[in-house]
C-alpha positions in Angstrom: 64.4 -36.2 54.1 61.4 -37.2 52.0 60.1 -39.5 54.7 60.7 -36.8 57.4 58.8 -34.2 55.3 55.7 -36.4 54.8 55.5 -37.6 58.4 56.2 -34.2 59.9 53.5 -32.5 57.8 50.9 -35.3 58.1 48.0 -35.0 55.8 47.2 -31.3 56.3 48.6 -30.4 52.9 46.1 -32.5 51.4 43.1 -30.6 53.1 43.6 -27.0 51.9 40.7 -25.0 51.7 40.4 -23.2 48.3 41.0 -19.4 48.7 37.7 -18.5 47.1 35.5 -20.8 49.3 34.7 -21.6 53.0 33.9 -25.0 54.5 30.4 -25.9 55.3 31.2 -26.0 59.0 32.1 -22.2 58.6 29.3 -21.4 56.2 26.5 -22.9 58.3 26.9 -21.6 61.9 24.4 -18.8 62.7 20.7 -18.2 62.1 21.7 -15.7 59.5 23.9 -18.2 57.7 21.0 -20.7 57.4 18.5 -17.9 56.3 21.0 -16.7 53.7 21.4 -20.3 52.4 17.6 -20.8 52.3 17.2 -17.6 50.2 19.9 -18.9 47.9 17.9 -22.1 47.2 14.8 -19.8 46.5 16.9 -17.7 44.1 17.9 -20.9 42.3 14.2 -22.1 42.0 13.2 -18.8 40.4 16.0 -18.9 37.8 14.7 -18.8 34.2 15.3 -22.3 33.3 13.2 -23.5 36.2 10.3 -21.8 37.8 11.3 -18.3 36.7 9.8 -18.9 33.3 10.6 -22.2 31.6 8.6 -24.5 33.6 5.7 -22.7 31.9 7.1 -21.9 28.5 8.8 -25.1 27.7 5.6 -27.1 28.1 2.8 -24.7 27.2 4.2 -24.2 23.6 4.5 -28.0 23.4 0.8 -28.6 23.1 -2.1 -27.1 21.2 -3.0 -23.9 23.2 -0.4 -21.7 21.6 0.4 -21.3 17.9 3.6 -19.9 16.3 2.8 -17.1 14.1 4.3 -16.8 10.4 7.9 -15.8 10.7 8.3 -16.3 14.4 11.7 -16.0 16.0 12.1 -19.7 16.9 11.8 -19.1 20.6 11.1 -22.6 22.0 10.8 -23.7 18.4 12.3 -27.1 19.3 9.7 -27.9 21.9 7.0 -26.4 19.7 7.8 -28.7 16.8 8.6 -31.8 19.1 12.0 -32.0 18.0 13.8 -32.0 21.3 17.0 -34.0 21.6 19.4 -34.8 24.3 21.5 -31.8 23.4 18.6 -29.3 23.5 19.5 -26.5 25.9 16.2 -26.1 27.7 16.3 -29.7 28.8 19.9 -29.5 29.9 19.4 -26.2 31.7 16.3 -27.5 33.6 18.2 -30.6 34.7 21.1 -28.6 35.9 19.1 -25.9 37.8 16.7 -28.4 39.5 19.6 -30.5 40.7 21.3 -27.2 41.8 18.2 -26.8 44.1 18.4 -30.2 45.3 22.1 -30.0 46.3 21.8 -26.6 47.8 19.0 -27.4 49.9 20.8 -30.7 50.9 23.8 -28.7 52.1 21.5 -26.8 54.4 19.7 -29.9 55.6 23.0 -31.9 56.1 24.5 -29.2 58.3 21.3 -28.4 60.2 22.6 -29.9 63.4 25.0 -26.9 63.6 22.2 -24.5 64.1 21.6 -23.7 67.8 20.4 -20.0 67.4 16.8 -19.0 67.0 13.6 -20.4 68.4 12.4 -23.9 67.7 9.9 -22.6 65.4 12.4 -20.6 63.4 14.7 -23.5 63.1 12.0 -25.8 62.1 10.7 -23.5 59.4 14.0 -23.3 57.7 14.6 -27.0 57.7 11.0 -27.7 56.6 11.2 -25.2 53.7 14.5 -26.7 52.5 13.1 -30.1 52.6 10.1 -29.0 50.7 12.2 -27.3 48.0 14.3 -30.4 47.7 11.0 -32.4 47.2 9.8 -29.9 44.6 13.0 -30.2 42.6 12.8 -34.1 42.5 9.1 -34.0 41.7 9.6 -31.6 38.7 12.5 -33.7 37.5 10.7 -37.0 37.6 7.6 -35.8 35.8 9.8 -34.4 32.9 12.5 -37.1 32.5 10.5 -40.1 33.8 7.4 -41.9 32.6 4.1 -40.6 34.0 3.2 -42.3 37.2 -0.2 -43.5 36.1 0.8 -44.6 32.6 3.5 -47.1 33.1 4.9 -49.3 35.9 6.4 -46.9 38.4 8.0 -49.8 40.4 10.3 -50.5 37.5 10.2 -47.4 35.2 13.4 -45.3 35.4 13.0 -42.0 37.1 15.8 -39.6 38.0 18.6 -39.8 40.6 17.6 -39.1 44.2 20.3 -36.5 45.3 20.7 -35.6 49.0 24.4 -35.0 49.2 26.5 -32.8 47.0 29.4 -34.7 45.6 30.8 -35.9 42.3 29.7 -39.6 42.6 28.1 -41.1 39.4 24.5 -41.7 40.3 22.0 -44.3 38.9 18.5 -43.4 38.1 16.1 -44.4 40.9 12.7 -45.8 39.8 9.7 -43.5 39.3 8.2 -45.1 42.5 11.4 -44.5 44.5 11.4 -40.8 43.6 7.8 -40.3 44.5 8.3 -42.1 47.7 11.2 -39.8 48.6 9.2 -36.7 47.5 6.3 -37.6 49.8 8.5 -38.5 52.7 10.3 -35.1 52.4 6.9 -33.2 52.1 5.3 -34.9 55.2 8.5 -34.3 57.2 8.2 -30.6 56.1 4.6 -30.5 57.0 5.6 -31.4 60.6 8.1 -28.6 60.6 6.4 -25.7 58.8 4.0 -23.9 61.0 3.4 -20.5 59.3 2.7 -18.8 56.0 5.6 -16.2 56.0 4.8 -14.5 52.7 3.6 -15.8 49.4 7.3 -15.6 48.1 8.1 -18.5 50.5 6.7 -22.1 50.9 4.4 -21.9 53.9 1.6 -24.2 55.2 -0.8 -23.4 52.3 2.0 -23.8 49.6 3.1 -27.2 51.1 -0.4 -28.5 51.1 -0.9 -27.3 47.5 2.2 -29.2 46.5 1.1 -32.3 48.3 -2.3 -32.1 46.5 -0.5 -31.7 43.1 1.8 -34.7 43.8 -1.1 -37.0 44.8 -3.2 -35.7 41.9 -0.3 -36.7 39.6 -0.3 -40.1 41.0 -4.0 -40.7 41.0 -4.2 -41.1 44.7 -7.7 -39.4 44.8 -8.3 -39.6 48.6 -5.1 -37.8 49.5 -5.5 -35.3 46.6 -8.9 -34.4 48.2 -7.5 -34.3 51.7 -4.7 -31.8 50.9 -6.6 -29.7 48.3 -9.3 -29.2 51.0 -6.7 -28.1 53.5 -6.0 -25.2 51.1 -9.6 -24.6 50.0 -10.7 -24.1 53.6 -8.5 -21.2 54.2 -7.8 -19.5 50.8 -10.9 -18.3 49.0 -11.3 -18.0 45.2 -10.9 -14.5 43.7 -13.5 -13.1 41.4 -14.2 -10.2 39.2 -11.6 -7.4 39.3 -9.6 -9.0 42.1 -9.0 -12.0 39.7 -8.2 -9.8 36.8 -5.6 -8.0 38.9 -3.9 -11.3 39.6 -2.7 -11.0 35.9 -2.8 -7.4 35.3 -0.6 -6.3 38.4 0.3 -9.6 40.2 -2.6 -9.4 42.7 -2.5 -8.2 46.2 1.1 -8.2 47.6 -0.3 -8.7 51.1 -1.9 -11.9 50.2 -5.5 -11.1 50.0 -6.3 -13.0 46.9 -6.1 -16.5 45.8 -2.4 -16.6 44.9 -0.5 -18.9 47.2 3.1 -19.0 46.0 4.9 -16.7 43.5 8.5 -16.3 42.4 10.1 -13.2 43.7 11.2 -10.6 41.2 12.4 -7.1 42.2 10.5 -4.1 40.8 13.6 -2.8 38.9 14.8 -6.2 37.8 15.0 -7.1 34.2 16.2 -10.5 32.6 15.0 -12.2 29.5 15.0 -15.4 31.5 12.3 -14.0 33.7 10.5 -11.9 31.2 7.2 -13.6 30.6 5.3 -10.8 28.9 7.9 -10.4 26.1 7.2 -13.9 24.8 3.7 -12.8 23.6 4.1 -9.1 22.8 7.8 -8.9 21.6 10.8 -6.8 22.2 9.3 -3.3 21.5 6.7 -1.4 23.5 3.3 -2.2 22.0 1.8 1.3 21.9 -1.5 2.4 20.4 -3.0 3.1 17.9 -0.7 1.0 15.7 1.0 -1.4 18.3 3.2 -3.2 15.9 3.7 -6.0 18.3 6.4 -8.6 17.5 4.5 -11.6 18.5 5.8 -15.2 18.5 2.8 -17.3 19.9 -1.0 -16.5 19.6 -3.8 -18.5 21.3 -5.5 -21.4 19.4 -8.8 -20.4 18.0 -10.6 -23.3 19.7 -9.1 -22.3 23.1 -10.4 -18.7 22.8 -13.8 -20.1 21.7 -14.2 -22.0 25.0 -14.7 -18.8 27.0 -17.9 -16.8 27.4 -16.6 -13.7 25.8 -19.1 -11.4 27.4 -19.2 -12.8 30.9 -16.1 -14.7 31.6 -13.5 -12.4 33.3 -10.8 -14.7 32.0 -11.4 -13.7 28.4 -10.6 -10.2 29.0 -7.8 -10.9 31.4 -6.0 -13.4 29.1 -6.8 -12.2 25.6 -6.6 -8.9 23.5 -8.3 -9.1 20.1 -7.4 -7.4 16.8 -3.8 -6.5 17.6 -2.0 -5.2 14.6 1.1 -7.3 13.8 3.6 -6.7 11.0 3.2 -8.7 7.8 0.2 -10.6 8.9 -3.5 -9.8 9.6 -4.4 -8.6 13.1 -4.4 -11.3 15.7 -5.7 -12.1 19.1 -2.8 -11.9 21.5 -2.0 -13.4 24.9 -2.0 -10.8 27.7 -2.1 -13.1 30.7 1.4 -11.9 31.5 1.0 -8.2 30.3 3.8 -6.0 28.9 2.8 -3.0 31.2 2.7 -4.5 34.8 2.7 -1.4 36.9 4.7 -3.1 39.6 7.8 -3.2 37.4 10.0 -0.5 35.7 11.0 -3.0 33.0 8.5 -3.9 30.3 7.1 -7.4 30.3 8.2 -8.4 33.8 5.6 -10.4 35.8 5.6 -12.9 38.7 5.3 -16.6 37.9 2.4 -18.0 40.0 3.1 -21.6 41.0 0.1 -22.3 43.2 -3.4 -20.7 43.3 -6.5 -21.8 45.1 -8.4 -22.5 41.8 -5.9 -25.2 41.0 -6.8 -26.9 44.3 -10.7 -26.7 43.3 -9.9 -28.3 40.0 -7.8 -31.1 41.6 -10.4 -31.8 44.2 -13.3 -31.7 41.6 -11.4 -34.3 39.5 -10.5 -36.4 42.5 -14.2 -36.4 43.6 -15.4 -37.4 40.1 -12.8 -40.2 39.9 -13.8 -41.3 43.3 -17.5 -41.6 42.5 -18.5 -38.5 44.4 -20.3 -36.7 41.7 -22.3 -34.2 43.7 -19.2 -32.8 45.3 -17.3 -32.7 42.0 -20.2 -30.7 40.5 -20.0 -28.3 43.5 -16.5 -27.6 43.0 -16.7 -27.1 39.2 -19.7 -24.7 39.9 -17.6 -22.8 42.4 -14.9 -22.2 39.9 -17.4 -21.1 37.1 -19.4 -19.0 39.4 -16.2 -17.0 40.4 -15.3 -16.4 36.8 -18.5 -16.1 34.8 -21.1 -13.4 35.6 -24.6 -14.9 36.0 -23.4 -18.5 35.8 -26.0 -21.2 36.4 -24.8 -24.7 36.9 -26.4 -27.9 35.6 -25.1 -31.1 37.1 -23.1 -33.5 35.1 -22.1 -37.0 35.6 -19.7 -39.8 34.4 -17.5 -39.0 31.5 -19.2 -35.8 30.8 -18.4 -34.5 34.2 -14.7 -35.5 33.9 -14.4 -33.8 30.4 -16.1 -30.6 31.8 -13.4 -30.5 34.6 -10.7 -31.1 32.1 -12.0 -28.2 30.0 -12.1 -26.0 32.9 -8.6 -26.9 33.9 -7.5 -25.9 30.4 -9.3 -22.6 30.5 -8.1 -21.6 34.0 -4.5 -22.7 33.9 -3.5 -21.9 30.3 0.1 -20.6 30.1 0.8 -21.9 33.6 2.7 -25.0 32.6 -0.1 -27.4 33.2 -1.7 -28.9 30.1 1.3 -30.8 28.9 1.5 -32.6 32.1 -2.3 -33.1 32.2 -2.2 -34.8 28.8 0.6 -37.1 29.6 -0.7 -38.2 32.9 -4.0 -39.0 31.4 -2.4 -40.8 28.3 -3.8 -38.4 25.8 -2.4 -36.9 22.7 -3.4 -33.7 20.8 -3.8 -32.2 17.4 -3.2 -28.7 16.2 -5.5 -27.5 13.3 -4.1 -24.9 11.1 -5.3 -21.3 11.6 -4.9 -18.0 9.8 -1.5 -16.4 10.3 0.2 -19.3 11.9 3.5 -20.8 10.8 5.2 -24.3 10.9 3.9 -27.2 12.8 0.3 -25.8 12.9 -1.0 -29.3 11.8 1.0 -31.3 14.2 -0.5 -34.5 15.6 1.0 -36.1 18.7 -0.1 -39.5 19.7 -0.3 -40.6 23.4 2.6 -43.1 22.8 4.9 -40.5 21.3 8.3 -41.1 23.1 8.9 -37.4 23.4 6.3 -37.2 26.2 9.4 -38.1 28.3 12.3 -35.8 27.8 15.8 -37.0 27.1 18.5 -37.3 29.7 20.8 -34.3 28.8 23.8 -35.3 26.8 26.3 -33.7 29.2 24.8 -36.1 31.9 25.2 -39.0 29.7 28.8 -38.2 28.8 29.8 -37.5 32.4 27.9 -40.5 34.1 28.7 -44.0 33.1 25.7 -45.3 35.2 23.2 -43.0 33.5 20.7 -44.7 31.1 19.1 -42.7 28.3 15.3 -42.6 27.7 14.0 -44.7 24.8 13.9 -43.1 21.4 16.9 -40.7 21.9 
């Protein structure tokens, strides 16, 4: 009877679909199915542990632009004090969410042959955006959990596993070079597929070229960095004056009339601590005049604020507010780049994370020109940025190391609190030092040398426990 039962039933009883799930062949059929799946990938990218907030916060508090005040709540305190370990939650969550982006985009890509509806352009756009998002996830993973491309031997340095299929197989770490090769292949395939800029909430032609410029810039491939930055610069103008200030005060022009290229989508009525950029700098209670009583965790470094022309640089007023009363310590200068009172949101402190802007492309190209020996063109791009930001600016040409340092300084000023400087320092092989300032708390005299092993984050302990093939980074 046992033999009869097995042979009569065949293997069907081993292939039951879980009652709360549907097979991919059913999930990916119509154009609407694929559009919904792609929106799901975008929703994963904008989660707090990834580009919703923490790709900025994790790394900006880790350098010397932001100082913890006395008695701060220890938000991101582990990163601020350079005490991250393999069990630190932010590293674990970034790993999990970025790989969730990779697997969800892979599910779409691997079932794409099922899609017959829609025009060729619509189908190509979906496939191209999925490939670009999968590339973005791998790029961000390798530049956090692998050695910097320019500071080691990418052909042998361990990067992260390349994931193109969702399964439970244990995966080895690919080399840094392998991951970058995969990222570039994906992005160039996407570039052949994506033909439009749908909305700044989606990866269009301009965002894809911005990502390519960023990847080549990280690699030190100056010619390609110039090529793809130029593709963006030629079509997206720099903002200036009030238009630039509005990028931060009210998230800019929703119809795309300013220099913003790609943002994370947040609904006007939405509230989540994981997305609440403004609250990290003004605290949990509404900061109302005349007493304010802001509960601030991080304030700008004195030397950072001093870099701006207070009277003429639009960034000073857009990024900082002076003499803010704070409980228990003297008044401080506060960060307001992500304001508490953005009029586009009903919830206090909510703002859009801006991933790509035209100004970054000018800075990438300026650095690439300078590194490539094209000083006149580098000066022109540096002058363009400063002219757009500083009233009455008059440029004097620089050369050699002085030119590069000026571009580095301008990048620090322009992109503060955008998750940039930690990556800038590590790719250039530089350390940093915090100098104690009034009202700041622990670790305000921290010195981090270029060879500190924590410039490369640890593989999360959960991954180490579950994957026998995984190798931990040195030092952890």
